[in-house]
Backbone as JSON Lines, residues from 0, in Angstrom:
{"i":0,"aa":"X","n":[4.26,-84.85,-101.37],"ca":[3.88,-85.52,-102.6],"c":[5.1,-85.7,-103.49]}
{"i":1,"aa":"X","n":[5.95,-84.68,-103.55],"ca":[7.16,-84.79,-104.37],"c":[8.06,-85.91,-103.86]}
{"i":2,"aa":"X","n":[8.14,-86.06,-102.54],"ca":[8.96,-87.13,-101.96],"c":[8.44,-88.51,-102.34]}
{"i":3,"aa":"X","n":[7.14,-88.59,-102.62],"ca":[6.54,-89.85,-103.04],"c":[6.54,-90.02,-104.55]}
{"i":4,"aa":"X","n":[7.21,-89.11,-105.25],"ca":[7.37,-89.26,-106.69],"c":[6.39,-88.5,-107.55]}
{"i":5,"aa":"X","n":[5.49,-87.74,-106.96],"ca":[4.56,-86.95,-107.76],"c":[5.29,-85.73,-108.33]}
{"i":6,"aa":"X","n":[5.06,-85.43,-109.61],"ca":[5.8,-84.34,-110.26],"c":[5.23,-82.95,-109.95]}
{"i":7,"aa":"X","n":[5.25,-82.59,-108.67],"ca":[4.78,-81.27,-108.24],"c":[5.82,-80.65,-107.31]}
{"i":8,"aa":"X","n":[5.89,-79.35,-107.36],"ca":[6.75,-78.62,-106.44],"c":[6.13,-77.26,-106.2]}
{"i":9,"aa":"X","n":[6.65,-76.55,-105.21],"ca":[6.07,-75.26,-104.84],"c":[6.06,-74.28,-106.0]}
{"i":10,"aa":"X","n":[7.12,-74.22,-106.76],"ca":[7.19,-73.26,-107.87],"c":[6.11,-73.54,-108.91]}
{"i":11,"aa":"X","n":[5.86,-74.81,-109.2],"ca":[4.83,-75.19,-110.17],"c":[3.45,-74.76,-109.69]}
{"i":12,"aa":"X","n":[3.16,-75.05,-108.43],"ca":[1.86,-74.7,-107.86],"c":[1.71,-73.17,-107.81]}
{"i":13,"aa":"X","n":[2.72,-72.48,-107.34],"ca":[2.64,-71.03,-107.22],"c":[2.51,-70.34,-108.58]}
{"i":14,"aa":"X","n":[3.05,-70.94,-109.61],"ca":[2.95,-70.37,-110.96],"c":[1.5,-70.4,-111.47]}
{"i":15,"aa":"X","n":[0.66,-71.24,-110.89],"ca":[-0.74,-71.35,-111.31],"c":[-1.65,-70.35,-110.59]}
{"i":16,"aa":"X","n":[-1.1,-69.61,-109.64],"ca":[-1.91,-68.71,-108.83],"c":[-2.17,-67.38,-109.53]}
{"i":17,"aa":"X","n":[-3.39,-66.86,-109.33],"ca":[-3.61,-65.48,-109.75],"c":[-2.76,-64.57,-108.86]}
{"i":18,"aa":"X","n":[-2.5,-63.37,-109.34],"ca":[-1.69,-62.43,-108.57],"c":[-2.32,-62.19,-107.2]}
{"i":19,"aa":"X","n":[-1.48,-62.09,-106.19],"ca":[-1.89,-61.8,-104.81],"c":[-2.9,-62.81,-104.27]}
{"i":20,"aa":"X","n":[-2.67,-64.06,-104.53],"ca":[-3.54,-65.11,-104.04],"c":[-2.71,-66.08,-103.22]}
{"i":21,"aa":"X","n":[-3.37,-66.86,-102.38],"ca":[-2.65,-67.86,-101.61],"c":[-2.95,-69.25,-102.18]}
{"i":22,"aa":"X","n":[-2.01,-70.14,-102.02],"ca":[-2.13,-71.49,-102.57],"c":[-2.99,-72.36,-101.67]}
{"i":23,"aa":"X","n":[-3.73,-73.24,-102.3],"ca":[-4.55,-74.19,-101.57],"c":[-4.67,-75.48,-102.37]}
{"i":24,"aa":"X","n":[-5.48,-76.39,-101.87],"ca":[-5.66,-77.67,-102.55],"c":[-6.13,-77.52,-103.99]}
{"i":25,"aa":"X","n":[-7.02,-76.56,-104.31],"ca":[-7.44,-76.45,-105.72],"c":[-6.25,-76.17,-106.65]}
{"i":26,"aa":"X","n":[-5.29,-75.41,-106.18],"ca":[-4.13,-75.1,-107.02],"c":[-3.22,-76.32,-107.17]}
{"i":27,"aa":"X","n":[-3.07,-77.06,-106.1],"ca":[-2.3,-78.3,-106.17],"c":[-3.01,-79.29,-107.11]}
{"i":28,"aa":"X","n":[-4.33,-79.33,-107.03],"ca":[-5.09,-80.21,-107.92],"c":[-4.85,-79.83,-109.38]}
{"i":29,"aa":"X","n":[-4.86,-78.54,-109.69],"ca":[-4.6,-78.11,-111.07],"c":[-3.18,-78.48,-111.5]}
{"i":30,"aa":"X","n":[-2.22,-78.38,-110.59],"ca":[-0.84,-78.78,-110.92],"c":[-0.78,-80.28,-111.23]}
{"i":31,"aa":"X","n":[-1.54,-81.08,-110.5],"ca":[-1.58,-82.52,-110.75],"c":[-2.22,-82.83,-112.1]}
{"i":32,"aa":"X","n":[-3.24,-82.06,-112.47],"ca":[-3.86,-82.22,-113.79],"c":[-2.85,-81.85,-114.87]}
{"i":33,"aa":"X","n":[-2.2,-80.7,-114.7],"ca":[-1.2,-80.23,-115.67],"c":[-0.08,-81.25,-115.85]}
{"i":34,"aa":"X","n":[0.31,-81.9,-114.76],"ca":[1.39,-82.89,-114.82],"c":[0.92,-84.23,-115.38]}
{"i":35,"aa":"X","n":[-0.39,-84.38,-115.59],"ca":[-0.91,-85.62,-116.14],"c":[-1.11,-86.72,-115.12]}
{"i":36,"aa":"X","n":[-1.02,-86.39,-113.83],"ca":[-1.2,-87.39,-112.78],"c":[-2.66,-87.82,-112.69]}
{"i":37,"aa":"X","n":[-3.56,-86.86,-112.85],"ca":[-5.0,-87.11,-112.81],"c":[-5.63,-86.41,-114.01]}
{"i":38,"aa":"X","n":[-6.86,-86.8,-114.31],"ca":[-7.53,-86.23,-115.47],"c":[-8.34,-84.98,-115.19]}
{"i":39,"aa":"X","n":[-8.63,-84.72,-113.9],"ca":[-9.44,-83.56,-113.57],"c":[-9.19,-83.14,-112.13]}
{"i":40,"aa":"X","n":[-9.62,-81.93,-111.81],"ca":[-9.52,-81.45,-110.44],"c":[-10.36,-82.33,-109.52]}
{"i":41,"aa":"X","n":[-11.55,-82.7,-109.97],"ca":[-12.39,-83.59,-109.16],"c":[-11.7,-84.91,-108.87]}
{"i":42,"aa":"X","n":[-11.02,-85.47,-109.85],"ca":[-10.3,-86.72,-109.64],"c":[-9.16,-86.53,-108.65]}
{"i":43,"aa":"X","n":[-8.48,-85.39,-108.72],"ca":[-7.4,-85.11,-107.76],"c":[-7.93,-85.11,-106.34]}
{"i":44,"aa":"X","n":[-9.09,-84.47,-106.13],"ca":[-9.67,-84.45,-104.78],"c":[-10.15,-85.83,-104.36]}
{"i":45,"aa":"X","n":[-10.73,-86.57,-105.28],"ca":[-11.28,-87.89,-104.93],"c":[-10.18,-88.9,-104.61]}
{"i":46,"aa":"X","n":[-9.03,-88.77,-105.26],"ca":[-8.01,-89.8,-105.1],"c":[-6.82,-89.39,-104.24]}
{"i":47,"aa":"X","n":[-6.42,-88.13,-104.28],"ca":[-5.19,-87.73,-103.6],"c":[-5.32,-86.63,-102.56]}
{"i":48,"aa":"X","n":[-6.31,-85.78,-102.69],"ca":[-6.36,-84.58,-101.85],"c":[-7.54,-84.53,-100.89]}
{"i":49,"aa":"X","n":[-8.26,-85.64,-100.75],"ca":[-9.41,-85.68,-99.84],"c":[-8.94,-85.59,-98.38]}
{"i":50,"aa":"X","n":[-9.88,-85.31,-97.49],"ca":[-9.53,-85.08,-96.09],"c":[-8.84,-86.27,-95.41]}
{"i":51,"aa":"X","n":[-9.06,-87.48,-95.88],"ca":[-8.42,-88.65,-95.28],"c":[-7.09,-89.03,-95.92]}
{"i":52,"aa":"X","n":[-6.67,-88.26,-96.89],"ca":[-5.44,-88.56,-97.62],"c":[-4.2,-88.27,-96.78]}
{"i":53,"aa":"X","n":[-3.13,-89.02,-97.0],"ca":[-1.88,-88.71,-96.29],"c":[-1.3,-87.37,-96.73]}
{"i":54,"aa":"X","n":[-1.81,-86.8,-97.81],"ca":[-1.32,-85.51,-98.3],"c":[-2.18,-84.34,-97.82]}
{"i":55,"aa":"X","n":[-3.21,-84.65,-97.06],"ca":[-4.07,-83.6,-96.53],"c":[-3.45,-83.02,-95.26]}
{"i":56,"aa":"X","n":[-3.33,-81.71,-95.23],"ca":[-2.83,-81.02,-94.05],"c":[-3.95,-80.11,-93.56]}
{"i":57,"aa":"X","n":[-4.49,-80.4,-92.38],"ca":[-5.59,-79.56,-91.9],"c":[-5.11,-78.14,-91.61]}
{"i":58,"aa":"X","n":[-5.98,-77.19,-91.86],"ca":[-5.64,-75.79,-91.58],"c":[-5.92,-75.5,-90.11]}
{"i":59,"aa":"X","n":[-5.24,-74.52,-89.6],"ca":[-5.49,-74.08,-88.23],"c":[-6.71,-73.17,-88.26]}
{"i":60,"aa":"X","n":[-7.68,-73.48,-87.45],"ca":[-8.9,-72.68,-87.41],"c":[-8.83,-71.64,-86.3]}
{"i":61,"aa":"X","n":[-9.3,-70.46,-86.61],"ca":[-9.42,-69.39,-85.62],"c":[-10.78,-69.53,-84.97]}
{"i":62,"aa":"X","n":[-10.86,-69.46,-83.65],"ca":[-12.19,-69.51,-83.01],"c":[-13.09,-68.42,-83.59]}
{"i":63,"aa":"X","n":[-14.35,-68.76,-83.84],"ca":[-15.24,-67.87,-84.56],"c":[-15.44,-66.54,-83.84]}
{"i":64,"aa":"X","n":[-15.53,-66.55,-82.53],"ca":[-15.67,-65.3,-81.78],"c":[-14.46,-64.4,-81.98]}
{"i":65,"aa":"X","n":[-13.29,-65.0,-82.0],"ca":[-12.05,-64.25,-82.25],"c":[-12.05,-63.7,-83.67]}
{"i":66,"aa":"X","n":[-12.49,-64.52,-84.63],"ca":[-12.52,-64.08,-86.03],"c":[-13.47,-62.89,-86.21]}
{"i":67,"aa":"X","n":[-14.64,-62.95,-85.57],"ca":[-15.59,-61.85,-85.66],"c":[-14.97,-60.58,-85.09]}
{"i":68,"aa":"X","n":[-14.34,-60.68,-83.93],"ca":[-13.72,-59.51,-83.3],"c":[-12.59,-58.96,-84.18]}
{"i":69,"aa":"X","n":[-11.8,-59.83,-84.78],"ca":[-10.7,-59.39,-85.66],"c":[-11.25,-58.67,-86.88]}
{"i":70,"aa":"X","n":[-12.29,-59.23,-87.49],"ca":[-12.89,-58.59,-88.66],"c":[-13.45,-57.21,-88.32]}
{"i":71,"aa":"X","n":[-14.16,-57.13,-87.21],"ca":[-14.72,-55.84,-86.79],"c":[-13.6,-54.84,-86.51]}
{"i":72,"aa":"X","n":[-12.54,-55.27,-85.83],"ca":[-11.42,-54.38,-85.5],"c":[-10.73,-53.87,-86.77]}
{"i":73,"aa":"X","n":[-10.73,-54.67,-87.82],"ca":[-10.1,-54.27,-89.08],"c":[-11.04,-53.46,-89.97]}
{"i":74,"aa":"X","n":[-12.25,-53.21,-89.5],"ca":[-13.21,-52.45,-90.29],"c":[-14.04,-53.31,-91.21]}
{"i":75,"aa":"X","n":[-13.95,-54.62,-91.05],"ca":[-14.7,-55.54,-91.9],"c":[-16.08,-55.82,-91.35]}
{"i":76,"aa":"X","n":[-16.85,-56.55,-92.13],"ca":[-18.23,-56.87,-91.78],"c":[-18.38,-58.39,-91.85]}
{"i":77,"aa":"X","n":[-18.48,-59.06,-90.72],"ca":[-18.53,-60.53,-90.72],"c":[-19.89,-61.07,-91.19]}
{"i":78,"aa":"X","n":[-19.81,-61.97,-92.17],"ca":[-20.98,-62.64,-92.73],"c":[-20.71,-64.14,-92.7]}
{"i":79,"aa":"X","n":[-21.66,-64.9,-92.21],"ca":[-21.5,-66.35,-92.14],"c":[-21.84,-66.93,-93.5]}
{"i":80,"aa":"X","n":[-20.89,-67.63,-94.11],"ca":[-21.07,-68.18,-95.45],"c":[-21.73,-69.56,-95.4]}
{"i":81,"aa":"X","n":[-22.65,-69.76,-96.3],"ca":[-23.39,-71.01,-96.57],"c":[-23.52,-71.96,-95.36]}
{"i":82,"aa":"X","n":[-24.24,-71.52,-94.33],"ca":[-24.33,-72.34,-93.12],"c":[-25.13,-73.63,-93.29]}
{"i":83,"aa":"X","n":[-25.98,-73.71,-94.31],"ca":[-26.8,-74.92,-94.49],"c":[-26.49,-75.63,-95.81]}
{"i":84,"aa":"X","n":[-25.26,-75.54,-96.26],"ca":[-24.85,-76.2,-97.51],"c":[-24.7,-77.7,-97.22]}
{"i":85,"aa":"X","n":[-25.78,-78.41,-97.31],"ca":[-25.83,-79.82,-96.89],"c":[-24.99,-80.75,-97.76]}
{"i":86,"aa":"X","n":[-24.79,-80.41,-99.02],"ca":[-23.97,-81.28,-99.89],"c":[-22.52,-81.31,-99.45]}
{"i":87,"aa":"X","n":[-22.11,-80.34,-98.64],"ca":[-20.73,-80.28,-98.17],"c":[-20.53,-81.09,-96.9]}
{"i":88,"aa":"X","n":[-21.6,-81.55,-96.31],"ca":[-21.47,-82.33,-95.07],"c":[-22.11,-81.61,-93.91]}
{"i":89,"aa":"X","n":[-21.32,-81.19,-92.95],"ca":[-21.82,-80.57,-91.73],"c":[-22.53,-79.25,-92.03]}
{"i":90,"aa":"X","n":[-23.58,-79.0,-91.29],"ca":[-24.28,-77.72,-91.36],"c":[-24.25,-77.09,-89.97]}
{"i":91,"aa":"X","n":[-24.61,-75.83,-89.91],"ca":[-24.61,-75.09,-88.65],"c":[-26.04,-74.98,-88.14]}
{"i":92,"aa":"X","n":[-26.24,-75.29,-86.9],"ca":[-27.56,-75.18,-86.3],"c":[-27.97,-73.71,-86.23]}
{"i":93,"aa":"X","n":[-29.24,-73.41,-86.44],"ca":[-29.7,-72.01,-86.34],"c":[-29.33,-71.36,-85.01]}
{"i":94,"aa":"X","n":[-29.31,-72.12,-83.93],"ca":[-28.97,-71.55,-82.62],"c":[-27.56,-70.97,-82.61]}
{"i":95,"aa":"X","n":[-26.67,-71.54,-83.4],"ca":[-25.29,-71.03,-83.48],"c":[-25.29,-69.66,-84.15]}
{"i":96,"aa":"X","n":[-26.08,-69.5,-85.18],"ca":[-26.16,-68.21,-85.86],"c":[-26.72,-67.15,-84.91]}
{"i":97,"aa":"X","n":[-27.72,-67.52,-84.13],"ca":[-28.27,-66.6,-83.14],"c":[-27.19,-66.19,-82.14]}
{"i":98,"aa":"X","n":[-26.44,-67.15,-81.66],"ca":[-25.35,-66.87,-80.71],"c":[-24.29,-65.96,-81.33]}
{"i":99,"aa":"X","n":[-23.95,-66.21,-82.58],"ca":[-22.94,-65.4,-83.26],"c":[-23.45,-63.98,-83.52]}
{"i":100,"aa":"X","n":[-24.75,-63.83,-83.72],"ca":[-25.31,-62.49,-83.91],"c":[-25.08,-61.64,-82.66]}
{"i":101,"aa":"X","n":[-25.16,-62.25,-81.5],"ca":[-24.9,-61.5,-80.26],"c":[-23.41,-61.2,-80.09]}
{"i":102,"aa":"X","n":[-22.55,-61.94,-80.82],"ca":[-21.1,-61.72,-80.75],"c":[-20.59,-60.76,-81.82]}
{"i":103,"aa":"X","n":[-21.51,-60.22,-82.64],"ca":[-21.1,-59.24,-83.64],"c":[-21.24,-59.66,-85.08]}
{"i":104,"aa":"X","n":[-21.77,-60.84,-85.33],"ca":[-22.03,-61.26,-86.71],"c":[-23.0,-60.26,-87.34]}
{"i":105,"aa":"X","n":[-22.74,-59.87,-88.57],"ca":[-23.57,-58.86,-89.22],"c":[-24.55,-59.43,-90.24]}
{"i":106,"aa":"X","n":[-24.16,-60.55,-90.87],"ca":[-25.0,-61.09,-91.91],"c":[-24.85,-62.58,-92.05]}
{"i":107,"aa":"X","n":[-25.73,-63.15,-92.87],"ca":[-25.69,-64.58,-93.14],"c":[-25.97,-64.78,-94.63]}
{"i":108,"aa":"X","n":[-25.19,-65.66,-95.22],"ca":[-25.39,-65.98,-96.63],"c":[-26.61,-66.9,-96.75]}
{"i":109,"aa":"X","n":[-27.57,-66.46,-97.54],"ca":[-28.8,-67.21,-97.74],"c":[-28.85,-67.8,-99.14]}
{"i":110,"aa":"X","n":[-28.63,-66.95,-100.13],"ca":[-28.72,-67.39,-101.52],"c":[-27.41,-68.0,-101.97]}
{"i":111,"aa":"X","n":[-27.36,-69.31,-101.93],"ca":[-26.16,-70.09,-102.26],"c":[-26.61,-71.33,-103.02]}
{"i":112,"aa":"X","n":[-25.86,-71.78,-104.01],"ca":[-26.28,-72.93,-104.81],"c":[-26.58,-74.19,-104.0]}
{"i":113,"aa":"X","n":[-25.97,-74.35,-102.84],"ca":[-26.18,-75.55,-102.03],"c":[-27.31,-75.39,-101.0]}
{"i":114,"aa":"X","n":[-28.01,-74.27,-101.0],"ca":[-29.12,-74.07,-100.07],"c":[-30.44,-74.36,-100.78]}
{"i":115,"aa":"X","n":[-31.25,-75.22,-100.18],"ca":[-32.57,-75.53,-100.73],"c":[-33.51,-74.34,-100.5]}
{"i":116,"aa":"X","n":[-34.65,-74.35,-101.16],"ca":[-35.65,-73.29,-100.97],"c":[-36.09,-73.23,-99.51]}
{"i":117,"aa":"X","n":[-36.26,-74.39,-98.88],"ca":[-36.67,-74.44,-97.48],"c":[-35.6,-73.85,-96.58]}
{"i":118,"aa":"X","n":[-34.35,-74.16,-96.84],"ca":[-33.25,-73.62,-96.03],"c":[-33.13,-72.11,-96.22]}
{"i":119,"aa":"X","n":[-33.35,-71.64,-97.43],"ca":[-33.3,-70.2,-97.69],"c":[-34.39,-69.49,-96.9]}
{"i":120,"aa":"X","n":[-35.59,-70.07,-96.89],"ca":[-36.69,-69.47,-96.11],"c":[-36.35,-69.45,-94.62]}
{"i":121,"aa":"X","n":[-35.82,-70.56,-94.12],"ca":[-35.44,-70.64,-92.71],"c":[-34.41,-69.57,-92.37]}
{"i":122,"aa":"X","n":[-33.38,-69.43,-93.21],"ca":[-32.32,-68.46,-92.95],"c":[-32.82,-67.02,-93.06]}
{"i":123,"aa":"X","n":[-33.7,-66.74,-94.01],"ca":[-34.26,-65.38,-94.11],"c":[-35.04,-65.02,-92.85]}
{"i":124,"aa":"X","n":[-35.84,-65.95,-92.37],"ca":[-36.61,-65.71,-91.14],"c":[-35.7,-65.52,-89.94]}
{"i":125,"aa":"X","n":[-34.71,-66.36,-89.83],"ca":[-33.75,-66.25,-88.73],"c":[-33.02,-64.92,-88.77]}
{"i":126,"aa":"X","n":[-32.57,-64.53,-89.96],"ca":[-31.86,-63.25,-90.11],"c":[-32.75,-62.09,-89.7]}
{"i":127,"aa":"X","n":[-34.0,-62.12,-90.1],"ca":[-34.93,-61.05,-89.74],"c":[-35.14,-61.01,-88.22]}
{"i":128,"aa":"X","n":[-35.23,-62.19,-87.61],"ca":[-35.47,-62.28,-86.16],"c":[-34.32,-61.7,-85.34]}
{"i":129,"aa":"X","n":[-33.08,-61.87,-85.81],"ca":[-31.93,-61.44,-85.0],"c":[-31.22,-60.22,-85.58]}
{"i":130,"aa":"X","n":[-31.77,-59.63,-86.63],"ca":[-31.23,-58.39,-87.16],"c":[-29.99,-58.53,-88.02]}
{"i":131,"aa":"X","n":[-29.88,-59.64,-88.74],"ca":[-28.76,-59.83,-89.66],"c":[-29.22,-59.5,-91.08]}
{"i":132,"aa":"X","n":[-28.33,-58.97,-91.9],"ca":[-28.68,-58.82,-93.31],"c":[-28.34,-60.12,-94.01]}
{"i":133,"aa":"X","n":[-28.92,-60.31,-95.18],"ca":[-28.7,-61.55,-95.94],"c":[-27.89,-61.26,-97.2]}
{"i":134,"aa":"X","n":[-27.08,-62.23,-97.58],"ca":[-26.27,-62.09,-98.79],"c":[-26.47,-63.31,-99.68]}
{"i":135,"aa":"X","n":[-25.91,-63.21,-100.87],"ca":[-25.9,-64.32,-101.8],"c":[-24.52,-64.46,-102.4]}
{"i":136,"aa":"X","n":[-24.19,-65.65,-102.82],"ca":[-22.89,-65.89,-103.43],"c":[-22.94,-67.15,-104.26]}
{"i":137,"aa":"X","n":[-22.28,-67.13,-105.4],"ca":[-22.18,-68.34,-106.2],"c":[-21.12,-69.28,-105.66]}
{"i":138,"aa":"X","n":[-20.27,-68.76,-104.75],"ca":[-19.16,-69.53,-104.19],"c":[-18.2,-69.93,-105.31]}
{"i":139,"aa":"X","n":[-18.02,-69.02,-106.23],"ca":[-17.16,-69.26,-107.4],"c":[-15.7,-69.35,-106.97]}
{"i":140,"aa":"X","n":[-15.05,-70.43,-107.34],"ca":[-13.64,-70.65,-107.01],"c":[-12.81,-70.89,-108.27]}
{"i":141,"aa":"X","n":[-13.24,-70.37,-109.38],"ca":[-12.5,-70.54,-110.61],"c":[-13.15,-71.55,-111.53]}
{"i":142,"aa":"X","n":[-12.55,-71.72,-112.68],"ca":[-13.14,-72.56,-113.72],"c":[-13.06,-74.05,-113.42]}
{"i":143,"aa":"X","n":[-12.36,-74.42,-112.35],"ca":[-12.28,-75.83,-111.99],"c":[-13.55,-76.32,-111.3]}
{"i":144,"aa":"X","n":[-14.5,-75.44,-111.01],"ca":[-15.76,-75.82,-110.38],"c":[-16.89,-75.63,-111.39]}
{"i":145,"aa":"X","n":[-18.0,-76.3,-111.18],"ca":[-19.09,-76.24,-112.14],"c":[-20.05,-75.06,-111.9]}
{"i":146,"aa":"X","n":[-20.03,-74.44,-110.74],"ca":[-20.92,-73.32,-110.46],"c":[-20.35,-72.06,-111.1]}
{"i":147,"aa":"X","n":[-21.11,-71.41,-111.97],"ca":[-20.59,-70.21,-112.64],"c":[-20.57,-68.99,-111.74]}
{"i":148,"aa":"X","n":[-19.74,-68.04,-112.09],"ca":[-19.67,-66.76,-111.4],"c":[-21.03,-66.08,-111.47]}
{"i":149,"aa":"X","n":[-21.48,-65.53,-110.36],"ca":[-22.74,-64.79,-110.25],"c":[-23.98,-65.66,-110.42]}
{"i":150,"aa":"X","n":[-23.86,-66.96,-110.16],"ca":[-25.05,-67.81,-110.17],"c":[-26.01,-67.37,-109.07]}
{"i":151,"aa":"X","n":[-25.48,-66.86,-108.0],"ca":[-26.24,-66.26,-106.9],"c":[-25.58,-64.93,-106.6]}
{"i":152,"aa":"X","n":[-26.36,-63.95,-106.21],"ca":[-25.8,-62.62,-105.93],"c":[-26.43,-62.04,-104.66]}
{"i":153,"aa":"X","n":[-25.86,-60.94,-104.21],"ca":[-26.38,-60.22,-103.06],"c":[-27.26,-59.08,-103.55]}
{"i":154,"aa":"X","n":[-28.42,-58.93,-102.94],"ca":[-29.33,-57.85,-103.31],"c":[-28.68,-56.5,-103.03]}
{"i":155,"aa":"X","n":[-29.02,-55.51,-103.83],"ca":[-28.39,-54.19,-103.71],"c":[-28.62,-53.57,-102.33]}
{"i":156,"aa":"X","n":[-29.79,-53.75,-101.74],"ca":[-30.04,-53.17,-100.41],"c":[-29.19,-53.87,-99.35]}
{"i":157,"aa":"X","n":[-28.95,-55.16,-99.5],"ca":[-28.08,-55.88,-98.56],"c":[-26.63,-55.42,-98.71]}
{"i":158,"aa":"X","n":[-26.2,-55.2,-99.95],"ca":[-24.86,-54.68,-100.17],"c":[-24.72,-53.3,-99.56]}
{"i":159,"aa":"X","n":[-25.74,-52.48,-99.66],"ca":[-25.7,-51.15,-99.05],"c":[-25.6,-51.26,-97.53]}
{"i":160,"aa":"X","n":[-26.33,-52.19,-96.93],"ca":[-26.25,-52.41,-95.48],"c":[-24.86,-52.87,-95.08]}
{"i":161,"aa":"X","n":[-24.27,-53.73,-95.88],"ca":[-22.91,-54.18,-95.62],"c":[-21.94,-53.01,-95.72]}
{"i":162,"aa":"X","n":[-22.06,-52.22,-96.77],"ca":[-21.15,-51.09,-96.98],"c":[-21.28,-50.07,-95.87]}
{"i":163,"aa":"X","n":[-22.48,-49.9,-95.35],"ca":[-22.71,-48.94,-94.27],"c":[-21.94,-49.32,-93.01]}
{"i":164,"aa":"X","n":[-21.79,-50.61,-92.77],"ca":[-21.08,-51.07,-91.58],"c":[-19.57,-51.13,-91.77]}
{"i":165,"aa":"X","n":[-19.12,-51.19,-93.0],"ca":[-17.68,-51.33,-93.27],"c":[-16.95,-50.02,-93.0]}
{"i":166,"aa":"X","n":[-15.84,-50.1,-92.3],"ca":[-15.04,-48.91,-92.04],"c":[-13.61,-49.07,-92.53]}
{"i":167,"aa":"X","n":[-13.27,-50.26,-93.01],"ca":[-11.9,-50.53,-93.4],"c":[-11.56,-50.19,-94.84]}
{"i":168,"aa":"X","n":[-12.56,-50.05,-95.69],"ca":[-12.31,-49.76,-97.11],"c":[-13.56,-49.16,-97.71]}
{"i":169,"aa":"X","n":[-13.39,-48.43,-98.78],"ca":[-14.52,-47.85,-99.48],"c":[-15.15,-48.92,-100.37]}
{"i":170,"aa":"X","n":[-16.47,-49.04,-100.3],"ca":[-17.22,-49.98,-101.13],"c":[-18.15,-49.16,-102.0]}
{"i":171,"aa":"X","n":[-18.07,-49.36,-103.3],"ca":[-18.94,-48.65,-104.23],"c":[-20.21,-49.45,-104.44]}
{"i":172,"aa":"X","n":[-21.35,-48.83,-104.22],"ca":[-22.65,-49.48,-104.38],"c":[-23.39,-48.79,-105.51]}
{"i":173,"aa":"X","n":[-23.98,-49.6,-106.39],"ca":[-24.83,-49.03,-107.42],"c":[-24.21,-48.95,-108.76]}
């Protein structure tokens, strides 16, 4: 982007990061807003940072089975985030969640702002059928998004189930 004349550079973007965070498109979008190139983060994504943009660099994806094994080996607890968030585009078929449960998936996010009541019911039933715990999340990514922190949460019993499986760090419940 800098080569094309946009007033952004790595130092500017990195200066916008919270401590111990990694840079991504939202941070670049904020740098573009700060520089006056666009009026909002949403405008930055719509005009310059969308998936079809020449400035979009796809991330390397880890195969999900490998990711589950890595998380388990590190003492983590793998939870599938917002599998039916239809406003984002692609959704995950329930059969995939069943398959991942046999590969070590521990939970599935049910309570999410992009999940309809019907999808939440479907996911709760599926989780019960295959022995996954359910979580909730507002999917908060900072003030540049409209969904507030804690718009959705994880029930205390689900958090306890998650903590019981975690071996990599101490989790305080209650």
